[in-house]
GULO-901572 format. One record per residue (C-alpha): residue number from 1; y, x, z negated. Coordinates in Angstrom, 1 decimal, decimal comma, m for minus. Layout:
N
REC NUM Y X Z
...
***
This chain:
333
REC 1 113,1 94,0 m99,5
REC 2 111,6 91,0 m100,2
REC 3 109,5 91,2 m104,3
REC 4 106,6 88,6 m105,0
REC 5 105,6 88,4 m109,1
REC 6 102,9 86,4 m110,6
REC 7 102,3 86,3 m114,7
REC 8 99,1 86,7 m116,2
REC 9 97,5 87,1 m119,6
REC 10 100,2 87,9 m121,9
REC 11 103,6 87,6 m123,6
REC 12 106,2 87,6 m120,5
REC 13 107,4 90,3 m122,7
REC 14 108,1 92,6 m119,8
REC 15 110,3 89,7 m117,9
REC 16 112,5 89,4 m121,2
REC 17 112,3 93,4 m120,8
REC 18 113,8 93,7 m117,5
REC 19 116,4 90,3 m118,5
REC 20 118,1 93,0 m120,4
REC 21 118,4 96,1 m117,6
REC 22 121,9 97,7 m118,0
REC 23 124,2 98,9 m117,6
REC 24 124,9 96,5 m114,5
REC 25 123,8 92,4 m113,6
REC 26 120,3 92,9 m112,3
REC 27 120,5 90,9 m109,9
REC 28 123,8 93,2 m108,2
REC 29 121,9 95,5 m109,2
REC 30 118,9 95,1 m107,1
REC 31 120,9 93,5 m104,3
REC 32 123,4 95,9 m103,9
REC 33 120,0 98,3 m103,0
REC 34 118,7 95,3 m100,7
REC 35 116,0 94,5 m103,1
REC 36 115,6 90,8 m103,9
REC 37 112,6 88,3 m105,6
REC 38 111,1 85,8 m103,0
REC 39 109,6 84,2 m106,1
REC 40 109,5 84,9 m109,6
REC 41 107,9 82,1 m112,3
REC 42 110,8 82,5 m114,2
REC 43 113,8 83,5 m112,2
REC 44 113,2 81,1 m109,3
REC 45 114,6 77,8 m108,8
REC 46 111,5 76,5 m107,3
REC 47 108,7 75,3 m109,4
REC 48 105,8 73,1 m108,5
REC 49 105,1 72,5 m105,0
REC 50 107,4 73,9 m103,5
REC 51 106,1 77,3 m105,0
REC 52 103,0 77,2 m104,6
REC 53 104,2 76,4 m101,0
REC 54 105,6 80,0 m100,7
REC 55 102,4 81,1 m102,1
REC 56 100,2 80,0 m100,0
REC 57 102,7 81,6 m96,9
REC 58 102,2 84,8 m98,4
REC 59 98,1 84,8 m99,1
REC 60 97,3 83,1 m95,9
REC 61 100,0 86,0 m94,1
REC 62 102,4 83,6 m92,7
REC 63 105,1 84,4 m94,9
REC 64 106,2 88,0 m95,2
REC 65 106,8 90,0 m98,5
REC 66 106,9 93,4 m99,3
REC 67 106,5 94,1 m102,4
REC 68 103,8 92,4 m105,3
REC 69 104,8 92,4 m108,8
REC 70 102,1 91,1 m111,3
REC 71 102,4 90,6 m115,4
REC 72 99,8 90,2 m117,4
REC 73 96,2 91,0 m117,8
REC 74 93,4 89,8 m115,6
REC 75 91,2 87,2 m116,4
REC 76 87,8 87,5 m115,1
REC 77 86,4 84,8 m117,3
REC 78 84,6 83,4 m117,9
REC 79 81,6 84,2 m116,4
REC 80 83,7 86,4 m113,5
REC 81 84,8 83,0 m112,3
REC 82 88,4 83,5 m113,5
REC 83 88,7 79,9 m114,6
REC 84 90,1 81,2 m117,6
REC 85 93,5 81,2 m115,8
REC 86 94,0 78,5 m113,2
REC 87 96,9 78,8 m111,0
REC 88 98,9 75,1 m112,3
REC 89 99,4 72,7 m109,5
REC 90 96,7 74,5 m107,4
REC 91 93,0 74,6 m109,1
REC 92 92,4 78,5 m108,1
REC 93 92,0 81,1 m110,6
REC 94 95,1 83,5 m110,6
REC 95 92,7 86,5 m109,8
REC 96 91,9 84,3 m106,3
REC 97 95,6 84,5 m105,4
REC 98 95,8 88,7 m106,6
REC 99 93,9 89,3 m104,8
REC 100 94,4 86,9 m101,7
REC 101 98,4 88,4 m101,9
REC 102 97,6 92,0 m102,3
REC 103 95,8 91,8 m99,0
REC 104 99,0 90,8 m97,4
REC 105 101,6 93,2 m99,6
REC 106 102,6 96,7 m98,4
REC 107 102,9 97,8 m102,2
REC 108 101,6 96,7 m105,1
REC 109 103,1 97,0 m109,2
REC 110 101,4 96,2 m112,3
REC 111 104,2 95,5 m114,9
REC 112 103,6 96,7 m118,2
REC 113 100,4 97,9 m120,1
REC 114 98,4 94,8 m119,7
REC 115 98,5 94,9 m115,9
REC 116 97,8 98,3 m115,8
REC 117 94,9 99,1 m118,0
REC 118 94,0 95,5 m119,4
REC 119 96,0 96,1 m122,8
REC 120 96,4 93,3 m126,1
REC 121 93,5 90,7 m123,6
REC 122 90,8 92,9 m123,3
REC 123 91,4 93,6 m127,2
REC 124 89,6 91,6 m128,9
REC 125 85,9 91,5 m129,8
REC 126 83,5 91,8 m126,6
REC 127 86,3 91,2 m124,4
REC 128 85,7 87,4 m124,5
REC 129 88,3 86,6 m121,8
REC 130 86,7 89,1 m119,7
REC 131 90,4 90,7 m119,5
REC 132 91,0 94,0 m117,1
REC 133 94,1 95,6 m115,1
REC 134 94,9 95,5 m111,2
REC 135 93,1 98,8 m111,1
REC 136 91,8 99,9 m114,0
REC 137 89,8 98,7 m117,3
REC 138 91,5 100,7 m120,0
REC 139 90,5 104,4 m118,7
REC 140 88,1 103,3 m116,0
REC 141 89,2 103,6 m112,5
REC 142 88,1 99,3 m111,1
REC 143 89,4 97,1 m112,8
REC 144 90,2 93,6 m110,7
REC 145 91,0 95,1 m107,3
REC 146 88,6 97,8 m107,7
REC 147 89,0 101,7 m107,8
REC 148 89,3 102,0 m103,5
REC 149 92,1 99,8 m103,5
REC 150 95,0 100,9 m100,9
REC 151 97,5 98,8 m100,5
REC 152 99,1 98,4 m96,6
REC 153 101,9 100,8 m97,7
REC 154 99,2 103,8 m98,3
REC 155 99,1 104,2 m102,3
REC 156 96,7 102,5 m104,7
REC 157 98,9 100,7 m107,4
REC 158 101,6 101,6 m109,0
REC 159 101,2 101,5 m112,9
REC 160 104,3 100,7 m114,5
REC 161 103,0 100,5 m117,9
REC 162 104,6 100,3 m121,5
REC 163 104,5 96,9 m124,1
REC 164 106,6 96,1 m123,0
REC 165 108,3 98,3 m120,5
REC 166 111,5 99,4 m119,9
REC 167 113,5 97,9 m117,8
REC 168 114,8 100,8 m116,2
REC 169 111,0 101,7 m114,8
REC 170 111,3 98,5 m112,8
REC 171 114,7 98,4 m111,9
REC 172 114,2 102,4 m110,3
REC 173 110,8 101,9 m109,4
REC 174 111,8 99,3 m107,3
REC 175 115,0 100,6 m105,9
REC 176 113,5 104,5 m105,2
REC 177 110,9 102,3 m103,1
REC 178 113,5 100,7 m101,4
REC 179 116,0 103,4 m100,5
REC 180 113,7 106,7 m100,5
REC 181 110,6 105,5 m100,4
REC 182 107,7 106,1 m102,8
REC 183 104,8 109,0 m102,9
REC 184 101,8 109,9 m104,2
REC 185 103,1 112,6 m105,5
REC 186 105,8 110,8 m107,4
REC 187 102,5 109,2 m109,6
REC 188 100,9 110,8 m112,1
REC 189 97,2 110,6 m112,6
REC 190 97,6 106,9 m113,7
REC 191 99,5 105,3 m111,1
REC 192 102,7 105,2 m113,2
REC 193 105,6 107,2 m111,7
REC 194 106,3 110,8 m112,8
REC 195 110,2 110,0 m113,3
REC 196 109,5 108,5 m116,9
REC 197 105,9 109,7 m117,2
REC 198 107,1 113,3 m116,6
REC 199 108,5 112,6 m120,1
REC 200 107,3 112,8 m123,3
REC 201 108,5 110,6 m126,0
REC 202 109,6 113,4 m127,9
REC 203 111,8 114,6 m125,7
REC 204 115,2 113,4 m127,2
REC 205 113,9 111,9 m130,2
REC 206 116,3 112,1 m133,2
REC 207 113,7 113,2 m135,6
REC 208 113,4 116,4 m133,9
REC 209 114,9 118,6 m136,0
REC 210 112,2 117,2 m139,3
REC 211 108,9 117,6 m136,7
REC 212 109,9 121,5 m135,9
REC 213 110,3 121,5 m139,9
REC 214 107,2 119,8 m140,6
REC 215 109,6 117,5 m142,6
REC 216 108,0 114,8 m142,9
REC 217 108,4 111,2 m144,2
REC 218 106,6 109,9 m146,6
REC 219 106,6 105,8 m146,1
REC 220 108,3 104,4 m143,0
REC 221 112,2 104,1 m144,3
REC 222 112,3 108,0 m144,8
REC 223 113,7 109,8 m142,1
REC 224 111,6 112,4 m141,8
REC 225 109,0 113,2 m138,7
REC 226 106,6 110,3 m138,2
REC 227 103,7 112,1 m136,6
REC 228 101,7 113,6 m139,8
REC 229 101,7 110,3 m141,9
REC 230 103,0 107,3 m140,1
REC 231 101,0 107,4 m137,0
REC 232 103,3 108,8 m134,1
REC 233 102,3 109,8 m131,3
REC 234 105,1 110,9 m129,8
REC 235 104,0 114,2 m129,0
REC 236 101,2 112,3 m127,3
REC 237 102,5 110,0 m124,9
REC 238 104,0 110,2 m121,9
REC 239 107,8 108,4 m121,1
REC 240 111,2 108,7 m122,0
REC 241 112,1 105,7 m124,4
REC 242 114,1 108,5 m126,5
REC 243 116,1 110,6 m123,3
REC 244 116,5 106,6 m121,9
REC 245 117,6 104,1 m125,4
REC 246 116,2 100,5 m124,3
REC 247 119,9 98,5 m124,4
REC 248 122,1 101,6 m124,4
REC 249 121,1 102,9 m128,0
REC 250 117,8 101,9 m129,1
REC 251 114,0 103,0 m129,5
REC 252 111,3 102,4 m131,4
REC 253 111,9 106,1 m133,5
REC 254 115,2 105,0 m133,7
REC 255 114,3 101,8 m135,0
REC 256 112,6 103,6 m138,0
REC 257 109,0 103,0 m136,5
REC 258 106,1 105,3 m134,8
REC 259 105,5 105,6 m131,2
REC 260 102,3 103,9 m130,3
REC 261 102,0 104,9 m127,1
REC 262 102,4 102,5 m125,5
REC 263 102,3 103,4 m122,1
REC 264 98,8 105,0 m122,4
REC 265 95,4 103,2 m121,6
REC 266 93,9 102,4 m125,1
REC 267 96,7 102,2 m127,0
REC 268 95,8 99,3 m128,4
REC 269 93,0 100,1 m129,8
REC 270 93,9 103,6 m131,6
REC 271 90,7 102,8 m133,9
REC 272 93,2 103,1 m137,0
REC 273 95,9 101,1 m138,1
REC 274 98,8 101,8 m136,2
REC 275 101,3 103,5 m138,8
REC 276 98,3 105,8 m139,9
REC 277 97,9 109,1 m139,3
REC 278 94,5 110,1 m138,8
REC 279 93,2 113,5 m140,3
REC 280 90,4 115,8 m140,5
REC 281 90,4 118,4 m143,7
REC 282 94,7 117,3 m143,6
REC 283 95,3 118,0 m140,1
REC 284 96,0 114,8 m137,8
REC 285 93,7 114,3 m135,4
REC 286 96,2 113,5 m132,5
REC 287 98,0 116,7 m132,1
REC 288 100,6 117,3 m129,1
REC 289 98,7 117,4 m125,8
REC 290 99,2 120,8 m124,8
REC 291 99,5 123,1 m127,7
REC 292 95,5 124,1 m128,8
REC 293 95,0 123,1 m133,4
REC 294 94,6 126,3 m134,4
REC 295 98,0 127,0 m132,4
REC 296 99,5 123,7 m134,2
REC 297 98,5 125,1 m137,4
REC 298 99,7 128,1 m137,7
REC 299 103,0 126,9 m136,5
REC 300 102,6 124,3 m138,9
REC 301 102,5 127,1 m142,2
REC 302 105,1 128,7 m140,6
REC 303 107,7 126,4 m140,2
REC 304 107,2 124,6 m143,3
REC 305 107,1 128,3 m145,3
REC 306 111,2 128,3 m143,4
REC 307 112,3 124,6 m143,8
REC 308 116,0 124,3 m145,3
REC 309 116,2 122,8 m148,4
REC 310 118,6 120,4 m146,3
REC 311 116,0 118,9 m144,5
REC 312 113,1 119,0 m146,8
REC 313 114,3 116,6 m149,2
REC 314 116,9 114,1 m146,5
REC 315 112,9 113,5 m145,3
REC 316 111,8 111,5 m147,4
REC 317 115,0 109,3 m147,9
REC 318 116,6 106,3 m146,3
REC 319 120,0 108,2 m145,7
REC 320 121,3 111,8 m145,8
REC 321 122,0 113,1 m149,1
REC 322 122,5 116,3 m148,4
REC 323 124,6 117,4 m145,2
REC 324 125,0 120,6 m142,8
REC 325 126,7 123,4 m144,3
REC 326 129,7 124,4 m142,7
REC 327 129,6 128,2 m142,2
REC 328 132,8 130,4 m142,6
REC 329 134,2 132,1 m140,1
REC 330 135,0 135,9 m140,7
REC 331 138,3 137,8 m140,4
REC 332 139,0 136,7 m144,4
REC 333 139,9 132,5 m143,3
***
């Protein structure tokens, strides 16, 4: 399976993330699944005229490839010309290259939230870059390719969203496509692969005991739950970051940072500081996705009334002060 990869309006962070793929070498892992890069701007030897020759052959339909992966937002400005981002040496807007190549790809993957929904490039006031995703403009279907676009393999754009996206999400989506095939039932409502988007960041969070007792952190270094005061959206964000640690051991929450829901459309413009929790009458506006507000309020009141001293005290410090009690066994021992 041949993969052609382009980079557009973004930081290149998804490629940097991909290079951290574990536990095996990225190229060994892909090769064993029969996957190879036909061209990648950062990983391939070809550059300049050699790279343009490959792209032109693909865009003209003379060189077959399977998957078009695009990283970074589509920059349609100024005035729809796409000239804010020309493919070096070609004089053509990258948007034009993407449209031509998408017409010959069997599958099209949006790598990262910028490519999926527009991301930070689309967040500038007034969006002067006219940035968008491949098939979405934030939550609105459309984007560069249009809401009705379907690749030759029968699927719309597959949105491997994240900022940056987890290397495992990219590798496993490519492997599933190569070894088992990919169908519409494998994707959620926003085109994200369900094997990771079917989970919440909350699942597997190391702070879940604090969440259950509503023992909240008060400042960034505290051990407690970050939802009530410090902006955590882990109960609303669709991803398996805490079940599938980054680089084998890390996640935003394990590093002490609130989840900012980077896999969701529009995450980059929440309307408040990322590490603040907006509230009304003391109740967070961003509640768990599938919990009615009345239930949450009732559960929170009950949980706080039953919070063990250990959990309550440890929640507001940077290292545990009280360790779990040792329950003595029966029989007089």
